ROBAFI-518585 format. One record per residue (C-alpha): x, y negated, z negated; residue number from 1; residue in three letters. Coordinates in steps of 0.2 Angstrom, whole numbers. Layout:
<rs>
- X, Y, Z, NUM, ala $
...
</rs>
This chain:
<rs>
- 130, -75, -229, 1, met $
- 136, -62, -238, 2, lys $
- 130, -43, -234, 3, thr $
- 132, -26, -243, 4, thr $
- 139, -15, -233, 5, leu $
- 121, -4, -234, 6, pro $
- 113, -22, -225, 7, arg $
- 128, -20, -213, 8, arg $
- 124, -3, -208, 9, ala $
- 106, -5, -207, 10, ala $
- 107, -22, -194, 11, ser $
- 120, -10, -183, 12, trp $
- 106, 5, -185, 13, phe $
- 93, -8, -181, 14, cys $
- 104, -14, -165, 15, leu $
- 109, 1, -157, 16, ile $
- 90, 10, -160, 17, ala $
- 82, -7, -152, 18, gly $
- 91, -7, -138, 19, thr $
- 90, 13, -136, 20, val $
- 71, 10, -136, 21, ala $
- 70, -4, -125, 22, phe $
- 81, 6, -112, 23, ala $
- 71, 23, -115, 24, ala $
- 56, 12, -113, 25, ala $
- 59, 5, -97, 26, ala $
- 67, 22, -90, 27, leu $
- 50, 31, -96, 28, leu $
- 39, 17, -88, 29, phe $
- 48, 18, -71, 30, val $
- 46, 36, -70, 31, gly $
- 28, 38, -79, 32, thr $
- 23, 24, -66, 33, arg $
- 31, 32, -49, 34, asn $
- 28, 50, -53, 35, leu $
- 11, 50, -63, 36, phe $
- 1, 37, -55, 37, asp $
- -7, 44, -37, 38, pro $
- -4, 27, -30, 39, ala $
- 14, 25, -34, 40, ala $
- 18, 40, -31, 41, phe $
- 13, 39, -14, 42, gly $
- 21, 22, -11, 43, asp $
- 37, 29, -15, 44, lys $
- 35, 45, -7, 45, ala $
- 32, 35, 10, 46, ala $
- 46, 21, 6, 47, gln $
- 59, 36, 3, 48, ser $
- 57, 38, 21, 49, leu $
- 68, 24, 24, 50, ser $
- 83, 32, 14, 51, asp $
- 92, 41, 29, 52, pro $
- 95, 56, 18, 53, gly $
- 76, 58, 15, 54, val $
- 73, 56, 33, 55, ala $
- 85, 67, 41, 56, glu $
- 76, 79, 29, 57, tyr $
- 59, 77, 36, 58, ala $
- 67, 75, 53, 59, ala $
- 71, 92, 52, 60, glu $
- 57, 100, 42, 61, lys $
- 46, 92, 57, 62, val $
- 58, 97, 71, 63, thr $
- 59, 118, 63, 64, ser $
- 37, 115, 62, 65, gly $
- 38, 111, 81, 66, ile $
- 48, 124, 85, 67, val $
- 39, 136, 73, 68, gln $
- 23, 134, 83, 69, ala $
- 31, 137, 100, 70, gln $
- 47, 146, 98, 71, pro $
- 50, 143, 116, 72, asp $
- 55, 126, 114, 73, leu $
- 71, 131, 104, 74, ile $
- 81, 127, 116, 75, ala $
- 75, 108, 116, 76, leu $
- 78, 106, 97, 77, arg $
- 92, 92, 98, 78, pro $
- 79, 82, 108, 79, leu $
- 65, 86, 98, 80, leu $
- 76, 81, 83, 81, leu $
- 82, 65, 89, 82, gly $
- 62, 62, 93, 83, ala $
- 59, 66, 76, 84, ala $
- 71, 55, 68, 85, arg $
- 61, 39, 75, 86, gly $
- 45, 46, 71, 87, ile $
- 48, 50, 53, 88, val $
- 54, 30, 50, 89, thr $
- 39, 24, 59, 90, ala $
- 24, 18, 51, 91, arg $
- 11, 29, 55, 92, pro $
- 20, 43, 48, 93, phe $
- 24, 34, 33, 94, arg $
- 8, 32, 30, 95, ala $
- 2, 48, 33, 96, leu $
- 16, 55, 18, 97, val $
- 7, 41, 8, 98, ala $
- -10, 48, 9, 99, ala $
- -3, 67, 9, 100, ala $
- 5, 64, -7, 101, ala $
- -8, 55, -16, 102, arg $
- -20, 70, -11, 103, gln $
- -6, 83, -18, 104, ala $
- -4, 72, -32, 105, his $
- -25, 72, -37, 106, asp $
- -22, 92, -33, 107, ala $
- -10, 95, -46, 108, val $
- -19, 83, -59, 109, phe $
- -37, 82, -57, 110, ala $
- -40, 100, -51, 111, gln $
- -26, 109, -63, 112, gly $
- -18, 118, -46, 113, thr $
- -1, 126, -52, 114, arg $
- 6, 122, -33, 115, glu $
- 10, 104, -27, 116, leu $
- 9, 107, -9, 117, val $
- 12, 91, 3, 118, leu $
- 6, 94, 20, 119, ala $
- 1, 83, 37, 120, leu $
- -13, 89, 45, 121, pro $
- -14, 74, 56, 122, asp $
- 3, 74, 61, 123, phe $
- 0, 79, 79, 124, glu $
- -10, 63, 81, 125, ile $
- 6, 53, 75, 126, val $
- 18, 65, 85, 127, leu $
- 8, 63, 102, 128, lys $
- 6, 43, 100, 129, ser $
- 25, 41, 95, 130, thr $
- 32, 54, 111, 131, leu $
- 17, 46, 123, 132, ser $
- 26, 30, 124, 133, gln $
- 44, 36, 119, 134, ala $
- 46, 51, 130, 135, ser $
- 31, 58, 140, 136, pro $
- 41, 73, 147, 137, glu $
- 45, 80, 130, 138, leu $
- 26, 78, 125, 139, leu $
- 22, 89, 141, 140, ala $
- 30, 104, 130, 141, arg $
- 24, 101, 114, 142, ile $
- 10, 113, 108, 143, pro $
- -7, 106, 105, 144, arg $
- -9, 112, 88, 145, gln $
- 5, 105, 76, 146, val $
- 4, 107, 57, 147, asp $
- 19, 102, 49, 148, thr $
- 23, 105, 30, 149, leu $
- 33, 93, 23, 150, val $
- 36, 101, 4, 151, ala $
- 29, 113, -7, 152, thr $
- 34, 114, -25, 153, leu $
- 28, 133, -28, 154, gly $
- 28, 145, -44, 155, ala $
- 47, 144, -47, 156, ser $
- 51, 143, -66, 157, ser $
- 59, 124, -62, 158, gln $
- 41, 120, -52, 159, ala $
- 32, 124, -63, 160, gln $
- 42, 115, -79, 161, tyr $
- 42, 99, -68, 162, leu $
- 23, 99, -65, 163, leu $
- 19, 104, -83, 164, gln $
- 31, 88, -87, 165, ala $
- 18, 78, -75, 166, trp $
- 4, 82, -84, 167, arg $
- 12, 75, -100, 168, leu $
- 13, 58, -89, 169, gly $
- -3, 49, -98, 170, gln $
- 8, 54, -117, 171, gln $
- 22, 48, -110, 172, leu $
- 14, 32, -103, 173, ser $
- 9, 27, -121, 174, arg $
- 28, 33, -127, 175, leu $
- 35, 20, -116, 176, ala $
- 22, 7, -123, 177, phe $
- 26, 11, -141, 178, ala $
- 44, 11, -137, 179, leu $
- 43, -7, -130, 180, phe $
- 33, -13, -146, 181, val $
- 47, -5, -157, 182, leu $
- 61, -11, -148, 183, ala $
- 57, -30, -152, 184, leu $
- 56, -29, -170, 185, pro $
- 71, -19, -170, 186, leu $
- 82, -30, -162, 187, leu $
- 74, -43, -174, 188, gly $
- 80, -37, -189, 189, ala $
- 96, -31, -181, 190, ser $
- 100, -52, -182, 191, val $
- 90, -53, -197, 192, trp $
- 101, -40, -208, 193, leu $
- 118, -46, -200, 194, ser $
- 131, -57, -212, 195, glu $
- 129, -72, -199, 196, his $
- 115, -75, -189, 197, arg $
- 122, -82, -175, 198, arg $
- 136, -66, -174, 199, ile $
- 121, -56, -175, 200, gly $
- 115, -63, -160, 201, leu $
- 130, -61, -152, 202, ser $
- 130, -41, -153, 203, arg $
- 113, -41, -149, 204, leu $
- 116, -51, -132, 205, gly $
- 132, -38, -131, 206, thr $
- 122, -25, -133, 207, ser $
- 107, -29, -122, 208, leu $
- 122, -29, -110, 209, ile $
- 127, -12, -112, 210, val $
- 111, -5, -112, 211, gly $
- 105, -16, -96, 212, gly $
- 121, -9, -86, 213, val $
- 118, 8, -92, 214, thr $
- 101, 8, -83, 215, leu $
- 108, 1, -67, 216, met $
- 122, 14, -68, 217, ala $
- 107, 27, -68, 218, leu $
- 104, 26, -50, 219, val $
- 121, 26, -43, 220, pro $
- 126, 40, -57, 221, leu $
- 112, 52, -49, 222, gly $
- 118, 51, -32, 223, ala $
- 134, 55, -37, 224, val $
- 128, 69, -48, 225, leu $
- 118, 75, -34, 226, ala $
- 134, 75, -22, 227, arg $
- 144, 86, -35, 228, ala $
- 129, 99, -41, 229, ala $
- 120, 102, -21, 230, ile $
- 132, 111, -9, 231, ala $
- 119, 108, 7, 232, asp $
- 121, 93, 14, 233, pro $
- 103, 91, 19, 234, leu $
- 96, 94, 2, 235, ser $
- 109, 84, -7, 236, arg $
- 103, 69, 6, 237, gly $
- 87, 74, 0, 238, leu $
- 89, 73, -18, 239, ala $
- 100, 58, -18, 240, gln $
- 87, 48, -7, 241, gly $
- 73, 51, -19, 242, leu $
- 82, 49, -35, 243, trp $
- 86, 32, -28, 244, arg $
- 69, 30, -23, 245, thr $
- 58, 34, -38, 246, phe $
- 71, 27, -51, 247, leu $
- 76, 13, -42, 248, gly $
- 65, 1, -51, 249, asp $
- 77, 4, -65, 250, leu $
- 89, -8, -58, 251, glu $
- 76, -21, -59, 252, gly $
- 74, -17, -78, 253, trp $
- 94, -16, -79, 254, gly $
- 96, -33, -73, 255, val $
- 82, -41, -85, 256, leu $
- 90, -33, -101, 257, leu $
- 106, -40, -95, 258, thr $
- 99, -56, -92, 259, gly $
- 93, -57, -108, 260, leu $
- 110, -51, -114, 261, gly $
- 120, -65, -107, 262, val $
- 108, -78, -113, 263, leu $
- 108, -72, -132, 264, phe $
- 126, -67, -130, 265, ala $
- 129, -85, -123, 266, ala $
- 119, -95, -133, 267, gly $
- 125, -89, -148, 268, ala $
- 144, -88, -146, 269, arg $
- 142, -107, -139, 270, ser $
- 137, -110, -157, 271, leu $
- 151, -102, -165, 272, leu $
- 169, -109, -153, 273, asp $
- 173, -116, -138, 274, arg $
- 176, -104, -125, 275, leu $
- 193, -103, -115, 276, asp $
- 190, -91, -101, 277, pro $
- 209, -88, -98, 278, leu $
- 211, -83, -115, 279, ala $
- 195, -71, -114, 280, glu $
- 204, -64, -98, 281, val $
- 220, -62, -105, 282, arg $
- 212, -53, -119, 283, lys $
- 203, -40, -111, 284, trp $
- 218, -39, -99, 285, gly $
- 229, -33, -113, 286, arg $
- 215, -21, -118, 287, trp $
- 215, -14, -100, 288, val $
- 234, -12, -98, 289, val $
- 240, -8, -116, 290, glu $
- 235, 6, -124, 291, pro $
- 232, 7, -143, 292, pro $
- 244, 9, -157, 293, ala $
- 238, 24, -165, 294, thr $
- 239, 42, -156, 295, arg $
- 219, 45, -156, 296, ala $
- 217, 29, -148, 297, gly $
- 231, 32, -135, 298, arg $
- 222, 49, -130, 299, ala $
- 205, 38, -127, 300, val $
- 212, 26, -116, 301, trp $
- 222, 38, -107, 302, ala $
- 206, 50, -104, 303, ser $
- 196, 33, -99, 304, val $
- 210, 28, -88, 305, met $
- 211, 44, -79, 306, leu $
- 193, 47, -77, 307, val $
- 189, 28, -70, 308, thr $
- 204, 31, -59, 309, gly $
- 199, 48, -52, 310, leu $
- 181, 41, -51, 311, ala $
- 185, 25, -42, 312, ala $
- 197, 35, -29, 313, ala $
- 182, 48, -26, 314, val $
- 169, 36, -26, 315, tyr $
- 176, 19, -19, 316, pro $
- 159, 11, -16, 317, gly $
- 153, 14, -34, 318, ala $
- 168, 6, -41, 319, ala $
- 165, -10, -30, 320, leu $
- 148, -10, -34, 321, his $
- 153, -10, -52, 322, ala $
- 166, -22, -50, 323, leu $
- 154, -34, -43, 324, ile $
- 141, -32, -55, 325, val $
- 153, -35, -71, 326, gly $
- 160, -50, -61, 327, thr $
- 144, -54, -59, 328, gly $
- 139, -52, -76, 329, ile $
- 154, -63, -83, 330, gly $
- 151, -77, -70, 331, ala $
- 132, -77, -78, 332, ala $
- 138, -76, -96, 333, tyr $
- 149, -90, -94, 334, leu $
- 137, -102, -82, 335, gly $
- 125, -100, -96, 336, val $
- 137, -103, -111, 337, arg $
- 142, -118, -103, 338, glu $
- 124, -124, -103, 339, phe $
- 121, -122, -122, 340, phe $
- 136, -131, -125, 341, glu $
- 130, -145, -113, 342, leu $
- 114, -145, -123, 343, met $
- 122, -144, -140, 344, leu $
- 132, -160, -136, 345, glu $
- 119, -168, -130, 346, thr $
- 109, -163, -147, 347, leu $
- 125, -168, -157, 348, ser $
- 123, -188, -152, 349, his $
- 107, -187, -161, 350, ile $
- 110, -190, -180, 351, pro $
- 99, -180, -191, 352, val $
- 104, -171, -208, 353, ser $
- 112, -155, -211, 354, arg $
- 95, -147, -214, 355, glu $
- 88, -154, -199, 356, glu $
- 104, -148, -189, 357, glu $
- 100, -130, -196, 358, glu $
- 82, -130, -191, 359, ala $
- 85, -138, -174, 360, arg $
- 96, -123, -169, 361, gly $
- 85, -111, -177, 362, trp $
- 70, -120, -168, 363, gly $
- 78, -117, -151, 364, leu $
- 83, -99, -156, 365, ala $
- 63, -97, -159, 366, ala $
- 59, -105, -143, 367, gly $
- 70, -96, -134, 368, val $
- 64, -79, -142, 369, leu $
- 46, -84, -138, 370, val $
- 49, -86, -121, 371, gly $
- 57, -70, -120, 372, val $
- 41, -62, -127, 373, thr $
- 32, -69, -115, 374, leu $
- 43, -65, -100, 375, leu $
- 43, -47, -105, 376, leu $
- 22, -48, -108, 377, ala $
- 22, -53, -91, 378, val $
- 34, -42, -84, 379, leu $
- 23, -27, -92, 380, trp $
- 7, -34, -86, 381, ser $
- 12, -34, -67, 382, val $
- 22, -17, -67, 383, trp $
- 10, -8, -76, 384, arg $
- -4, -14, -64, 385, asn $
- -6, -3, -48, 386, pro $
- -14, -17, -41, 387, ala $
- -3, -30, -42, 388, ala $
- 11, -20, -33, 389, arg $
- 16, -28, -17, 390, pro $
- 5, -24, -4, 391, val $
- 19, -22, 8, 392, leu $
- 26, -6, -3, 393, ala $
- 24, 6, 11, 394, thr $
- 33, -4, 26, 395, gly $
- 16, -14, 30, 396, thr $
- 23, -27, 41, 397, leu $
- 4, -36, 47, 398, ala $
- -13, -32, 41, 399, cys $
- -24, -31, 56, 400, asn $
- -12, -40, 65, 401, gly $
- -6, -52, 56, 402, ala $
- 5, -53, 39, 403, ala $
- -4, -67, 34, 404, glu $
- -20, -58, 32, 405, leu $
- -12, -45, 19, 406, cys $
- -15, -56, 5, 407, gly $
- -36, -61, 11, 408, lys $
- -50, -52, 5, 409, arg $
- -62, -43, 16, 410, val $
- -75, -58, 14, 411, asp $
- -61, -70, 20, 412, glu $
- -55, -63, 35, 413, val $
- -64, -66, 52, 414, val $
- -65, -48, 62, 415, tyr $
- -70, -47, 82, 416, ala $
- -85, -38, 84, 417, gly $
- -95, -27, 96, 418, ser $
- -114, -26, 96, 419, his $
- -120, -9, 104, 420, asn $
- -101, -2, 103, 421, ala $
- -107, 15, 108, 422, met $
- -118, 7, 122, 423, ser $
- -102, 6, 137, 424, asn $
- -102, 10, 156, 425, gln $
- -88, 26, 152, 426, gln $
- -102, 34, 144, 427, ala $
- -108, 47, 156, 428, ala $
- -125, 43, 162, 429, gly $
- -127, 30, 151, 430, trp $
- -141, 16, 156, 431, met $
- -140, -2, 152, 432, phe $
- -123, -5, 144, 433, pro $
- -119, -17, 132, 434, his $
- -99, -13, 133, 435, gln $
- -88, -11, 148, 436, gln $
- -75, 2, 136, 437, gln $
- -77, 16, 124, 438, thr $
- -76, 13, 106, 439, met $
- -60, 18, 103, 440, val $
- -52, 8, 119, 441, arg $
- -60, -7, 110, 442, gln $
- -52, -5, 96, 443, leu $
- -36, -4, 105, 444, glu $
- -41, -21, 112, 445, gly $
- -44, -28, 95, 446, gly $
- -61, -25, 90, 447, ile $
- -61, -22, 72, 448, arg $
- -80, -20, 68, 449, ala $
- -91, -8, 77, 450, leu $
- -111, -12, 78, 451, leu $
- -118, 5, 84, 452, phe $
- -134, 16, 82, 453, asp $
- -136, 34, 79, 454, val $
- -153, 44, 82, 455, his $
- -157, 62, 80, 456, tyr $
- -158, 72, 97, 457, gly $
- -158, 88, 105, 458, tyr $
- -145, 95, 119, 459, pro $
- -157, 97, 133, 460, ala $
- -152, 104, 151, 461, ala $
- -152, 86, 159, 462, lys $
- -147, 73, 146, 463, gly $
- -154, 73, 128, 464, val $
- -171, 71, 120, 465, lys $
- -173, 61, 107, 466, thr $
- -183, 66, 91, 467, glu $
- -196, 54, 90, 468, met $
- -200, 50, 71, 469, gln $
- -217, 40, 71, 470, gly $
- -226, 26, 80, 471, glu $
- -215, 14, 70, 472, ala $
- -197, 21, 79, 473, leu $
- -207, 19, 95, 474, thr $
- -211, 3, 92, 475, glu $
- -193, -4, 87, 476, lys $
- -186, 6, 102, 477, val $
- -198, -5, 113, 478, lys $
- -191, -19, 105, 479, glu $
- -174, -14, 109, 480, ala $
- -176, -8, 126, 481, ile $
- -190, -18, 134, 482, gly $
- -206, -10, 138, 483, arg $
- -197, -6, 156, 484, glu $
- -184, 4, 148, 485, gly $
- -196, 12, 138, 486, phe $
- -207, 19, 152, 487, gln $
- -189, 23, 161, 488, ala $
- -184, 34, 145, 489, ala $
- -202, 43, 147, 490, leu $
- -202, 46, 162, 491, arg $
- -183, 56, 160, 492, ile $
- -190, 62, 145, 493, arg $
- -204, 71, 154, 494, asn $
- -193, 78, 166, 495, arg $
- -182, 85, 152, 496, leu $
- -198, 93, 141, 497, ala $
- -198, 109, 136, 498, gly $
- -180, 109, 140, 499, ala $
- -171, 109, 123, 500, glu $
- -155, 121, 123, 501, ala $
- -148, 119, 105, 502, gly $
- -151, 112, 88, 503, lys $
- -155, 95, 82, 504, lys $
- -139, 83, 80, 505, ser $
- -134, 65, 78, 506, leu $
- -131, 56, 94, 507, tyr $
- -125, 38, 97, 508, leu $
- -141, 32, 106, 509, cys $
- -150, 15, 110, 510, his $
- -167, 15, 107, 511, gly $
- -169, 31, 117, 512, leu $
- -155, 46, 120, 513, cys $
- -163, 50, 136, 514, glu $
- -157, 33, 143, 515, leu $
- -139, 39, 137, 516, gly $
- -131, 49, 123, 517, ala $
- -116, 57, 117, 518, tyr $
- -112, 66, 100, 519, glu $
- -109, 55, 83, 520, leu $
- -96, 66, 76, 521, thr $
- -82, 67, 92, 522, pro $
- -84, 48, 92, 523, ala $
- -80, 47, 74, 524, leu $
- -65, 60, 77, 525, leu $
- -58, 46, 89, 526, glu $
- -60, 33, 77, 527, ile $
- -51, 43, 64, 528, his $
- -38, 44, 77, 529, asp $
- -37, 29, 79, 530, phe $
- -32, 23, 61, 531, leu $
- -20, 38, 58, 532, val $
- -9, 30, 74, 533, ala $
- -14, 12, 68, 534, asn $
- -11, 13, 47, 535, pro $
- -11, -6, 45, 536, asp $
- -30, -8, 53, 537, glu $
- -46, -12, 44, 538, val $
- -63, -8, 52, 539, leu $
- -79, -13, 46, 540, leu $
- -94, -2, 53, 541, leu $
- -113, -7, 53, 542, ile $
- -125, 8, 57, 543, val $
- -141, 5, 64, 544, glu $
- -148, 23, 56, 545, asp $
- -161, 32, 61, 546, tyr $
- -154, 48, 51, 547, val $
- -154, 51, 33, 548, ser $
- -137, 46, 24, 549, pro $
- -133, 63, 20, 550, arg $
- -132, 69, 35, 551, asp $
- -124, 55, 43, 552, leu $
- -112, 57, 28, 553, ala $
- -109, 73, 33, 554, ala $
- -103, 67, 50, 555, ala $
- -92, 58, 43, 556, phe $
- -83, 72, 35, 557, glu $
- -83, 84, 46, 558, ser $
- -74, 73, 59, 559, ser $
- -61, 65, 43, 560, gly $
- -64, 49, 43, 561, leu $
- -74, 49, 26, 562, arg $
- -55, 50, 19, 563, asp $
- -52, 33, 27, 564, phe $
- -69, 26, 18, 565, val $
- -68, 11, 4, 566, tyr $
- -78, 15, -11, 567, glu $
- -76, 2, -23, 568, gly $
- -84, -14, -27, 569, gly $
- -87, -30, -17, 570, ser $
- -88, -41, -32, 571, ala $
- -76, -47, -27, 572, pro $
- -70, -39, -11, 573, trp $
- -52, -31, -10, 574, pro $
- -37, -39, -1, 575, arg $
- -35, -32, 16, 576, leu $
- -16, -27, 9, 577, gly $
- -23, -16, -5, 578, asp $
- -35, -6, 8, 579, leu $
- -19, -3, 18, 580, ile $
- -9, 2, 4, 581, arg $
- -23, 15, -1, 582, thr $
- -28, 22, 14, 583, gly $
- -47, 17, 12, 584, arg $
- -48, 5, 29, 585, arg $
- -65, 10, 33, 586, val $
- -80, -2, 26, 587, ile $
- -99, 8, 32, 588, val $
- -116, -2, 31, 589, phe $
- -131, 4, 33, 590, leu $
- -144, -6, 41, 591, glu $
- -157, 3, 33, 592, ser $
- -152, 2, 17, 593, gly $
- -157, 18, 12, 594, arg $
- -148, 26, -6, 595, glu $
- -141, 41, -6, 596, gly $
- -124, 39, -1, 597, val $
- -114, 27, -12, 598, pro $
- -101, 23, 0, 599, trp $
- -115, 18, 13, 600, leu $
- -119, 0, 8, 601, arg $
- -135, -9, 11, 602, pro $
- -130, -20, 25, 603, ala $
- -141, -35, 19, 604, phe $
- -136, -34, 3, 605, gln $
- -119, -38, 7, 606, glu $
- -122, -46, 23, 607, ile $
- -131, -62, 29, 608, arg $
- -131, -65, 46, 609, glu $
- -139, -75, 62, 610, thr $
- -155, -71, 73, 611, pro $
- -150, -60, 88, 612, tyr $
- -164, -63, 103, 613, thr $
- -159, -78, 112, 614, phe $
- -164, -81, 130, 615, arg $
- -150, -93, 136, 616, ala $
- -138, -100, 127, 617, ala $
- -146, -116, 123, 618, gln $
- -157, -105, 109, 619, asp $
- -143, -100, 99, 620, phe $
- -146, -103, 80, 621, ser $
- -139, -103, 64, 622, cys $
- -153, -101, 55, 623, ser $
- -155, -87, 41, 624, pro $
- -161, -70, 45, 625, asn $
- -158, -53, 37, 626, arg $
- -150, -55, 23, 627, gly $
- -155, -72, 17, 628, gly $
- -140, -82, 11, 629, asp $
- -134, -70, -3, 630, ala $
- -123, -58, 8, 631, gly $
- -104, -61, 5, 632, ser $
- -101, -57, 23, 633, leu $
- -107, -66, 37, 634, phe $
- -111, -58, 55, 635, leu $
- -112, -69, 69, 636, leu $
- -126, -63, 81, 637, asn $
- -118, -70, 100, 638, his $
- -127, -64, 116, 639, trp $
- -139, -66, 126, 640, ile $
- -155, -55, 127, 641, glu $
- -158, -49, 146, 642, thr $
- -169, -33, 140, 643, thr $
- -165, -19, 148, 644, pro $
- -149, -24, 155, 645, ala $
- -137, -35, 147, 646, pro $
- -127, -47, 159, 647, lys $
- -107, -47, 161, 648, pro $
- -112, -64, 168, 649, ser $
- -120, -71, 152, 650, asn $
- -105, -64, 141, 651, ala $
- -93, -74, 153, 652, ala $
- -102, -90, 149, 653, val $
- -106, -87, 131, 654, val $
- -91, -78, 124, 655, asn $
- -79, -91, 131, 656, ser $
- -67, -101, 118, 657, tyr $
- -76, -117, 118, 658, pro $
- -93, -110, 116, 659, val $
- -90, -95, 104, 660, leu $
- -78, -107, 93, 661, leu $
- -91, -122, 92, 662, arg $
- -105, -111, 90, 663, arg $
- -94, -101, 73, 664, ala $
- -89, -119, 68, 665, arg $
- -109, -124, 67, 666, gln $
- -116, -110, 59, 667, cys $
- -100, -112, 45, 668, glu $
- -106, -131, 44, 669, ala $
- -124, -126, 42, 670, glu $
- -122, -111, 33, 671, arg $
- -109, -116, 20, 672, gly $
- -99, -100, 25, 673, lys $
- -87, -95, 39, 674, arg $
- -93, -80, 49, 675, pro $
- -83, -65, 46, 676, asn $
- -91, -53, 61, 677, ile $
- -92, -61, 79, 678, leu $
- -103, -48, 86, 679, ala $
- -103, -48, 106, 680, leu $
- -110, -39, 121, 681, asp $
- -96, -35, 133, 682, phe $
- -83, -41, 121, 683, ser $
- -67, -38, 131, 684, gly $
- -74, -53, 141, 685, ile $
- -70, -70, 135, 686, gly $
- -61, -76, 120, 687, asp $
- -67, -68, 104, 688, val $
- -50, -61, 99, 689, leu $
- -44, -80, 101, 690, lys $
- -58, -86, 92, 691, val $
- -54, -74, 77, 692, ala $
- -37, -79, 75, 693, arg $
- -41, -97, 75, 694, glu $
- -54, -93, 63, 695, leu $
- -41, -85, 52, 696, asn $
- -29, -98, 53, 697, gly $
- -17, -89, 64, 698, leu $
- -4, -95, 77, 699, pro $
- -11, -94, 95, 700, asp $
- -6, -80, 106, 701, gly $
- -6, -60, 104, 702, gly $
- -19, -51, 93, 703, arg $
</rs>
């Protein structure tokens, strides 16, 4: 095909513009997603702690924060720094950083603040949880209140430029998509306008390889520039680590672009001539070792060789990396080209006309183009969607104790549960307990669904007085604790009459607070602290509520537990890994179903259950109870009712592995749904954890 000079120039222009557009789109896409999407920003902030430079910077900041809070610890600074190095790379600290980064991001973009502050208000929990195991002696010296500020972007002009650029994130994201759309027709036009389309395909492949290698080079290049520009080793390590983390995805795009280039170049060259690898090596070798004939060419050659040699001497690691990448690209090129030649040799044995041969060649090219387009569409869809990112992005190793559960939805998982979890023998003065340990100890032992009651009460001289809300509550209390328990509560109440010593508040009680009670908010704070120290756990809370939803929500707010509550939909439920990645790992249900707070979910619109009043093990039934058969979650009520006093001896029988597993399997068969919540009295007795693992399809052993 004969071409004019303008046509040839247009071909080269389209080739260069298309390659630049593709590479720029990848750069913008990676930057906008990792910087402007709050979930991705949090993930990357936490992931950056895996980099030694970032981890060292964070450890220094943590240590400085502790010493600033307690100056007398300056003598122990080396020990604190060593402990901090272990803390900042641990999963709980990384989860804190991810949550703090998301909150700071939201503050900048949603609230329009002019300062990005990354603060860790719950750091004290992680610090003390880690040191209690690693160094109790050092823990005893740490002050009680330690709030560590990790990073601040303040009112400096550079910081404001960055924040303003961040606010352009949505527009830059659209620009990235537009550049992707523009790149494809430009690259296609470069081939169409070339003097020989097979040569055009070869040029296209070479250009894409150059673009891909450039993208891959940006990551180490940034680290090299930071080393040259930043004198302070600590700040330099931070900058290099953040650059590698937030722009590290460019290497993937570079590999993609280079791979496409190899595909096009090898395919096109296989149609043009046979390849002599040794001749190619000699040709490129001569180009390297023999300077050009012209003076200008010799000057350029000398400059390139000088810069390359110095760079290799100063940065041998980067030079070796570049050599390995180049060798890999060359090997891939040779392999792909040989496959194309084999394909062509096979096709050449099939007799066809010249026109059919030409059509077959272009059909092959069209097939490759369609495949490439589909590949790009899939990659764009996956990488653009935050929910499609790997659930283990911030170092999650297990979800509720098992990596296998991370990809399962909430309604596909079985949770060991505790009935009347607040009713325990460790609560001072509690009569008729249903559990042996406190709620937080139950969580530490593996329980992941807590069922508890909340009432209004008044502090009194010798306990707590229940606020009686009418005959309906009285009848329900009699049903819950029996007439004997109710009469005992009234006698206690009469002794407390007139002795109210404070304002009405929310208490954890069973039926009547006179039989045992403690405040709700401190108990929720303990659950909050457990979640901070255990960032890979998802909890279900089912509240038998005798208080207003707004008052209950206020207790969640004041305890900090509200920050962990999941607010999304249930059709379908999210995967456990997604809940952990976003930090919204607590799902709260109200038995009353009262409206007013959207994240306090009506329990029996979402949950189906069994009956719960069984006088003996042979009375167990799987019949529908509250919720009918419509709920996506299935609550198995599994205890022997001996009102007012539950008996551990009964729990030893019905909580055993064969009895509990047999009933769960029976209910699954009868109701067509595997039980999700195994609610037991005295959940520390028996084998509920083993049964839950069995129903979750996990190997036996451990939690």
